[in-house]
C-alpha positions as CSV (number, residue, x, y, z in Angstrom):
1,M,9.0,-35.3,46.6
2,R,8.3,-37.8,43.2
3,M,7.7,-36.1,40.1
4,R,4.7,-38.1,39.9
5,G,1.7,-35.9,38.5
6,T,0.2,-33.6,35.3
7,S,3.1,-31.5,33.2
8,E,3.1,-28.5,31.0
9,V,5.8,-26.3,29.6
10,I,5.1,-22.7,29.6
11,E,6.2,-19.4,28.8
12,K,7.4,-16.9,31.7
13,P,4.5,-14.1,30.0
14,E,2.1,-17.5,31.1
15,L,3.1,-17.5,34.5
16,Q,0.1,-14.8,35.2
17,V,-2.6,-17.4,34.5
18,L,-1.1,-19.6,37.6
19,M,-0.6,-16.7,39.7
20,N,-4.5,-15.9,38.8
21,V,-5.6,-19.4,39.6
22,L,-3.5,-19.7,42.5
23,G,-4.4,-16.7,44.7
24,E,-2.3,-16.5,47.5
25,M,0.8,-17.9,47.2
26,R,3.8,-19.6,49.0
27,V,7.1,-19.8,47.3
28,S,9.6,-22.7,48.9
29,Y,12.6,-23.7,47.7
30,P,12.5,-28.0,47.8
31,L,15.9,-28.7,47.5
32,Y,16.3,-27.2,51.3
33,G,12.7,-27.9,51.9
34,L,12.6,-24.0,52.7
35,E,9.7,-21.7,52.5
36,L,11.2,-18.6,51.0
37,L,8.4,-15.7,50.8
38,R,4.5,-15.5,50.4
39,A,2.8,-13.7,48.1
40,K,-0.8,-11.9,48.4
41,P,-3.2,-9.9,45.5
42,T,-3.8,-6.7,46.7
43,E,-5.5,-3.6,44.7
44,R,-2.2,-2.7,42.6
45,G,-0.3,-5.9,43.0
46,Y,1.0,-8.1,45.3
47,R,2.2,-7.7,49.0
48,V,5.2,-9.9,49.2
49,N,6.4,-10.7,53.1
50,V,10.1,-12.3,52.3
51,T,10.1,-15.5,55.7
52,V,13.8,-16.7,54.9
53,G,16.9,-14.8,56.4
54,R,20.3,-15.1,55.2
55,N,21.3,-17.2,57.8
56,E,19.0,-19.8,57.9
57,F,19.5,-19.7,54.5
58,N,23.2,-20.3,53.8
59,S,22.7,-22.8,56.5
60,R,21.5,-25.0,54.5
61,V,24.3,-24.8,51.7
62,P,27.6,-26.9,52.3
63,D,30.4,-24.2,51.6
64,Y,32.2,-26.9,49.3
65,L,28.8,-27.2,47.5
66,A,28.1,-22.8,47.6
67,N,29.2,-22.1,43.8
68,E,26.5,-24.6,42.3
69,L,23.3,-24.6,45.1
70,P,21.6,-20.9,45.7
71,T,22.5,-19.2,48.4
72,Y,21.2,-16.0,49.8
73,T,22.9,-14.1,47.3
74,D,21.4,-15.4,44.7
75,F,18.0,-15.2,46.5
76,Y,18.1,-11.3,47.0
77,E,20.0,-10.8,43.5
78,S,16.6,-12.3,42.2
79,F,14.7,-9.2,43.5
80,I,17.6,-6.6,42.2
81,S,16.9,-8.7,38.9
82,S,12.7,-8.2,39.3
83,G,13.4,-4.7,39.5
84,I,11.7,-4.6,42.9
85,I,14.9,-3.7,44.9
86,R,17.5,-0.8,43.7
87,Y,20.6,0.8,43.2
88,D,21.3,2.7,46.7
89,N,22.3,6.0,44.5
90,I,19.4,5.8,41.8
91,G,18.5,9.0,42.5
92,E,21.9,10.5,41.8
93,F,21.5,9.0,38.1
94,L,18.4,10.0,37.3
95,Q,19.8,13.8,37.9
96,N,23.0,13.0,36.2
97,L,20.3,11.8,32.7
98,E,18.3,14.9,33.4
99,L,22.3,16.4,32.9
100,Y,22.5,14.0,29.9
101,E,19.0,15.0,28.5
102,R,21.1,18.7,28.2
103,L,23.8,18.0,25.8
104,K,23.3,18.9,22.6
105,K,25.7,15.5,20.9
106,G,22.7,13.1,22.9
107,V,24.2,10.5,24.9
108,A,24.9,6.5,25.0
109,F,25.0,4.0,27.6
110,A,27.3,1.2,27.7
111,P,26.2,-1.4,31.0
112,D,28.7,-3.7,32.1
113,T,28.8,-7.0,32.8
114,N,27.1,-7.4,36.1
115,I,24.6,-4.5,34.6
116,F,23.3,-7.2,32.3
117,Y,22.9,-9.6,34.9
118,H,21.1,-7.0,37.3
119,R,18.6,-6.3,34.5
120,F,18.8,-2.7,35.6
121,I,18.5,-0.8,31.8
122,S,15.1,-2.8,30.2
123,S,13.8,-2.4,34.7
124,C,14.9,1.4,34.4
125,R,11.8,3.2,32.1
126,A,14.1,6.6,32.5
127,L,16.3,4.6,29.8
128,D,14.1,3.6,27.5
129,G,14.7,4.8,24.3
130,Y,18.5,5.2,24.6
131,Q,21.0,3.3,22.0
132,I,22.7,0.5,24.5
133,V,26.6,0.2,23.5
134,V,27.5,-3.0,24.2
135,A,31.7,-4.0,24.2
136,E,32.7,-7.3,22.8
137,G,34.4,-8.2,25.8
138,V,31.3,-8.5,27.9
139,K,29.4,-10.1,25.4
140,K,31.9,-12.6,25.7
141,E,31.8,-12.9,29.2
142,I,28.0,-13.6,29.1
143,E,28.2,-16.1,25.8
144,D,31.3,-18.1,27.8
145,A,29.6,-18.6,31.4
146,M,27.0,-20.1,29.2
147,N,28.9,-23.3,28.3
148,Y,28.9,-24.9,31.7
149,K,26.6,-28.4,32.1
150,Y,26.2,-30.8,34.7
151,R,27.9,-34.0,34.9
152,N,26.4,-36.8,36.4
153,R,28.2,-37.3,39.2
154,Q,28.3,-33.8,39.9
155,L,24.4,-34.4,40.1
156,E,25.0,-37.4,42.6
157,E,26.9,-35.3,44.9
158,I,24.2,-32.7,45.3
159,G,22.0,-34.9,45.7
160,R,23.0,-36.5,48.9
161,E,23.3,-32.8,50.7
162,V,19.9,-32.2,49.6
163,Q,16.4,-32.9,50.6
164,N,14.0,-34.5,47.4
165,G,16.7,-35.3,45.1
166,S,15.1,-37.5,42.9
167,L,14.3,-33.6,41.5
168,L,17.9,-32.8,40.4
169,R,17.1,-35.8,37.7
170,E,15.5,-32.9,35.3
171,F,18.9,-31.3,35.5
172,S,20.8,-34.1,33.2
173,N,22.9,-32.9,31.1
174,R,21.4,-29.2,31.9
175,R,22.8,-26.2,32.8
176,T,24.2,-25.8,35.9
177,K,24.0,-22.3,37.9
178,K,26.5,-20.3,37.2
179,S,25.6,-21.1,33.2
180,R,21.7,-20.3,33.9
181,K,21.7,-17.5,35.2
182,A,23.8,-16.3,32.1
183,A,21.4,-17.9,29.9
184,Y,18.1,-17.0,31.1
185,I,19.2,-13.9,33.2
186,A,21.7,-12.2,31.4
187,L,21.2,-12.7,28.1
188,K,17.5,-12.6,28.2
189,E,18.3,-9.4,29.0
190,F,20.5,-8.6,26.1
191,E,17.7,-10.4,23.6
192,R,15.4,-7.8,25.0
193,L,17.3,-4.8,24.6
194,K,18.9,-5.9,20.9
195,P,16.8,-3.8,19.4
196,R,18.8,-0.8,20.4
197,I,22.1,-2.8,20.2
198,I,25.4,-1.8,18.8
199,I,28.7,-4.0,19.9
200,A,31.5,-2.4,20.2
201,E,34.4,-4.2,18.2
202,D,37.6,-5.7,20.7
203,V,40.6,-3.8,20.5
204,K,43.4,-4.9,19.2
205,E,46.7,-3.6,21.2
206,P,47.4,-5.5,24.5
207,A,45.3,-5.5,27.7
208,H,45.9,-6.8,31.3
209,N,42.5,-7.9,32.0
210,N,38.7,-8.2,30.4
211,D,37.9,-5.5,32.5
212,E,40.8,-3.0,30.0
213,R,40.0,-4.9,27.1
214,I,36.1,-3.7,27.6
215,V,37.0,0.1,28.6
216,K,39.6,0.8,26.2
217,S,37.1,-0.3,23.2
218,L,34.4,1.4,24.4
219,K,36.6,4.3,25.2
220,R,37.9,3.9,21.1
221,Y,34.1,3.7,19.9
222,D,33.1,7.0,22.5
223,R,35.7,9.0,20.3
224,M,34.8,7.5,17.0
225,T,30.9,9.1,17.8
226,P,29.1,12.2,18.7
227,T,27.1,11.7,20.6
228,L,28.7,10.9,24.9
229,L,29.1,7.9,25.7
230,V,28.9,6.8,29.7
231,F,30.0,3.3,31.2
232,L,27.2,1.6,33.6
233,T,29.2,-0.5,36.1
234,A,28.0,-2.0,40.1
235,D,31.9,-2.7,40.2
236,I,34.1,-0.6,41.8
237,A,37.2,-2.3,40.2
238,V,36.5,-1.4,36.4
239,T,36.4,1.8,37.4
240,D,40.1,2.7,38.1
241,V,40.6,1.8,34.7
242,A,37.5,4.4,33.5
243,E,39.8,6.9,35.3
244,M,43.0,6.2,33.3
245,E,40.7,6.0,29.8
246,G,38.7,9.3,30.2
247,L,35.5,7.1,29.8
248,E,32.8,8.7,31.0
249,Y,30.4,6.3,34.1
250,F,28.3,6.3,36.3
251,L,28.6,3.7,39.3
252,F,26.4,2.3,40.9
253,R,26.3,1.5,44.8
254,Y,24.9,-2.3,45.6
255,P,21.8,-2.4,47.2
256,R,21.8,-2.6,50.9
257,E,17.8,-2.9,50.9
258,K,17.0,-5.3,53.7
259,L,14.1,-8.1,52.2
260,G,11.4,-7.9,54.3
261,K,7.5,-6.6,52.8
262,H,7.4,-5.1,49.3
263,D,4.3,-4.1,47.2
264,V,4.7,-4.5,43.5
265,T,3.3,-5.0,40.2
266,A,1.9,-8.3,38.8
267,Y,4.9,-7.9,36.1
268,Q,7.6,-7.5,39.0
269,L,6.0,-10.7,40.6
270,R,5.7,-12.9,37.3
271,T,9.8,-11.8,37.0
272,L,11.1,-12.9,40.4
273,L,8.9,-15.9,40.2
274,F,11.1,-16.8,36.8
275,N,14.2,-15.2,37.9
276,L,13.6,-17.5,41.0
277,A,13.4,-20.7,38.8
278,A,15.7,-19.9,36.6
279,V,18.5,-19.4,38.8
280,F,17.6,-21.9,41.3
281,G,16.7,-24.7,39.2
282,V,12.9,-25.6,40.2
283,I,11.5,-23.3,42.8
284,E,7.4,-25.2,44.4
285,I,4.5,-22.5,44.6
286,N,1.7,-24.2,47.0
287,R,1.9,-27.8,45.7
288,A,3.0,-27.2,41.7
289,L,6.6,-27.9,41.3
290,I,8.1,-25.7,38.4
291,F,11.7,-26.2,36.7
292,G,13.4,-23.4,35.2
293,E,15.6,-26.1,33.8
294,F,14.3,-29.0,32.4
295,G,15.0,-31.9,30.2
296,G,13.9,-30.8,26.6
297,K,14.0,-26.8,27.2
298,G,14.2,-25.5,24.1
299,G,13.6,-21.1,24.6
300,L,14.9,-19.1,27.1
301,N,11.2,-18.7,28.7
302,E,10.4,-22.0,28.9
303,L,9.5,-23.2,32.3
304,K,7.9,-26.5,33.0
305,V,4.9,-26.7,35.4
306,V,4.7,-30.0,36.9
307,F,1.5,-30.6,39.5
308,P,0.5,-33.1,41.6
309,A,-1.6,-36.2,40.4
310,E,-5.6,-35.7,40.7
311,N,-5.1,-31.7,41.3
312,R,-8.2,-30.0,41.2
313,T,-5.8,-26.8,40.8
314,Y,-4.4,-28.4,37.5
315,H,-7.7,-28.8,35.5
316,E,-8.5,-24.8,36.5
317,F,-5.3,-23.6,34.9
318,K,-5.4,-26.1,32.1
319,F,-8.8,-24.1,31.7
320,H,-7.7,-20.5,32.0
321,L,-4.6,-21.4,30.1
322,K,-5.9,-22.7,27.2
323,L,-8.6,-20.0,27.0
324,S,-5.6,-17.3,27.8
325,R,-3.6,-18.9,24.1
326,K,-7.0,-18.8,22.4
327,L,-7.2,-15.7,22.6
328,M,-3.7,-14.8,21.8
329,E,-3.7,-17.1,18.9
330,I,-6.9,-14.8,17.8
331,M,-5.3,-11.3,18.4
332,K,-2.4,-12.3,16.4
333,G,-4.5,-13.2,13.4
């Protein structure tokens, strides 16, 4: 697959322009030559039909490259971080939330690192308006994970194991999969919540590991404020530490729902496509390549769309994109 064609750098919301132009969509991962899903417009949004299974997906991933090439777990978690798949015990959490709301002293929530990667708080409307307390150790875990870039030798090695290896040129000296997930999913979630985030500083006392440091810093914050602080996590291991420190917590159960047919909103599909492009690095929608990582990328929200040469869809997309941007300028002005 050659990169010749016409390209356009867009922001995440502008994916909707492309979705409107394309109508029915087939989404694939060009490095595996594998179709991932199909999406069809409906009266209320889109019907998504997942067309790949776990075994078929993971059979394309050499074991020694599983940390770098997308796995089925990465695919599944993109559905979680877009709000399409929810935690198994979300109903129990919403019931608890009603109880928390009755407390006279109020309540604030402290997300663990995994909650940022699942983008749970921004996709849970019931949590709108609540104060969010972030342990300094959680913020540091996300920031540390962002500092990994490809070496040319790595890209050459990956290129020998995949289809359309020429597409990897876009990733030269750019973020690895781990770093992309941290920057374009977790950090993006942090930035969205930033207006209502308070940072709980690290404790100075000794801690065996980062989990213990996170819990201790949150417990100290909890003692210093009148509100109840509830630690939110999807990691059962850290709950033992929370129990020992006497920190209120809620443990989310990882979803068991199978991917299949899903009725989603336009926003959820837009977010899913963005998250897939971000985590996978590149996806293909119909015949257009969508790069979540590319040379010259400047913002967390940016994508690069590459159309084949002399493509009619590009001209239609470009027309509507210009119109959309002009309307936005008028509204801002």
